[in-house]
N, C-alpha and C positions, 0 to 999 in steps of 0.2 A: 382078715388081718390078724397078725399075731398080737397077743396080749402085750408082749414086750415092746412092740412098736408103738402101741398107744400109751403105755405106762413106762417107757424107758427112762423118763426123768420125773419121777414122782415129786421130788422136792421143788422142781420148777413149776409143776402143775399147782402145787399147794401155794407156792409163793405168788404166782400170778393171780390165783383166785383170791387169796387174802389181800393182795395189793388192790385188786378191783373193789373188794368190799370195804376197805379202809377209805376209799374215795367216794363211796356211795352208801346208800341206806341198805338195810336188810330187807327191803321190799322183795317180794317174790321175783319180780323181773330182774333185779340185780343179783339175787342168788342164782337164778338160772344162767344169767350172763357170766357170772364168776365161774360156774361149773363148766360152761361151754368154752370160755377162754382158757381155763386151766387144762382142758382136754385137747382142744384143737390147736392152740399155738405150739405147744411142745411137739405135737404130731407133725405140724408143718415144718418145724425146725429140726426134726429128728435127724435128717441126713447131714446137717451142718454142726450138730452138737457131738462132742466126744462121748464115748461110752460112760455111763454113770459109774463113778468110783464108789466103792463101798465106804460108808461113813459110819464111824462109831458114834452113837447118839449121845451117850453121857458126856464124853469130852467135848462134843460139839455144843451141847447145852451150857456146859461150864464156860467155854470160850465165849459164847454169846453173852452170858452174864457179865464176864470181864469186859468185853468190848462195850456193851451198853453202859456199864458203870464208868469206864474210861471216857466215853463220849460225853456223858453228863458232866463229869468232873472237869474235863478239858474245856467245855463250854464256859464254865465259870472262871477257870484260870485265864483263858484267852480274853474273855470279856473284861476281867480285872486288869489284864495287861494292856489292852487296847484303850479302855475307858478310864484307867487309873490316872491320877494327877501327875505321878512321877513315873511315867512309863519309859523304861529303857530296855527294850528286848535285846537279847543277844542271839541273833539268827546264826544258824550253823548248818553245815552240810555234814550228815552222818552217814558213814558207810557201815552197812549191816551185812556181815558175811552170812550166806545162806547154807543151812544144813538141809533144807527142803529140796526135793527133786521132783515131786509131783506137780505138774503144771497148774492144776486147779488150786492146790495149796499155796503155790507161789502167787497166783493171781489174787487169792483171798487175802494173803498177807499184805500185798500192795494196796488192796481195797480198804482193809482195816486201817492201815496207816493213813491213807488219804481221807478216810471218813472221820478220823479222830481230829478234832480241831487243833490247829497249831502245828500239824505235820502234814507233809505231802510226799508221797513216794514218787520220785521223779524218773527213775529208770531202773530196770532190772537187767543187769549184765549177766547173762547166762554163762558166758565163757569164764568170766572171773568169779562167778557164783556170789554176786553181791547185789544188794539193792541200795540205791542211793536215795536218801531221805533228806528233805529240807525241813528244818525245825524253826519255827518262829522265835522260840526262846530256848536256848540250850547252853548251859554253862559247862557241861561235861558230855561231849559226844560219845565217848567210850561207854559211859554209864547208860546213856540213852539207848545205844545199840544193844547193850546187855539187857535192858528192860524190855525192848521190843522182842528180843529172842526169848526171854523168859515168859513174858505175858502172852505173846501171840504165836511165835514160831513153834515153841515146844508143844503147845496144845494142837497146833495144826499137824505136827509130826505124829502125835498120838491119834488124831482123827483120820488122817489119810495114809500115813506110812506105817502106822501101828508100832511105832517105837516111842514109848512115852517119855523117855529122858535121853537127852544128848549131853554128855558131860564134857567132852573135848571138842568144842567147835573151833575150827581153824579158819583163819582169815584168808 
């Protein structure tokens, strides 16, 4: 077998192995299981997965830090909003124009939005090049769209499309 067929998706292999270990102990049986799962599952799925896109590591790590920070912060904001004595959320639909074209980057943007408490990506309209987001509390949809583009889309552009800055985004 070709090496590329066994290691065509190294990030998936690592993610599966780490996910397994997070759910179990570091006992030898679990370490061996993690390695086997990390090797065998991507190999079995190889024909169904798209080719691995080259990823720029430093921008990916920066984005991961931003996303983790936003998830923690949003948990507190949503908890205060939901559990607060004078809770009056302003739900809103936010249309975010997409500069992204890479399918993996678009999927990651939708996942990041949905993973962040208080927002859900509801649809990606590839023809109109927008993503529709529902926000639990949003007083300024245009500002929220700008924040999503700045905090998540621009780093994804740098990671997948190798264009670090987009100055003129059109709707």
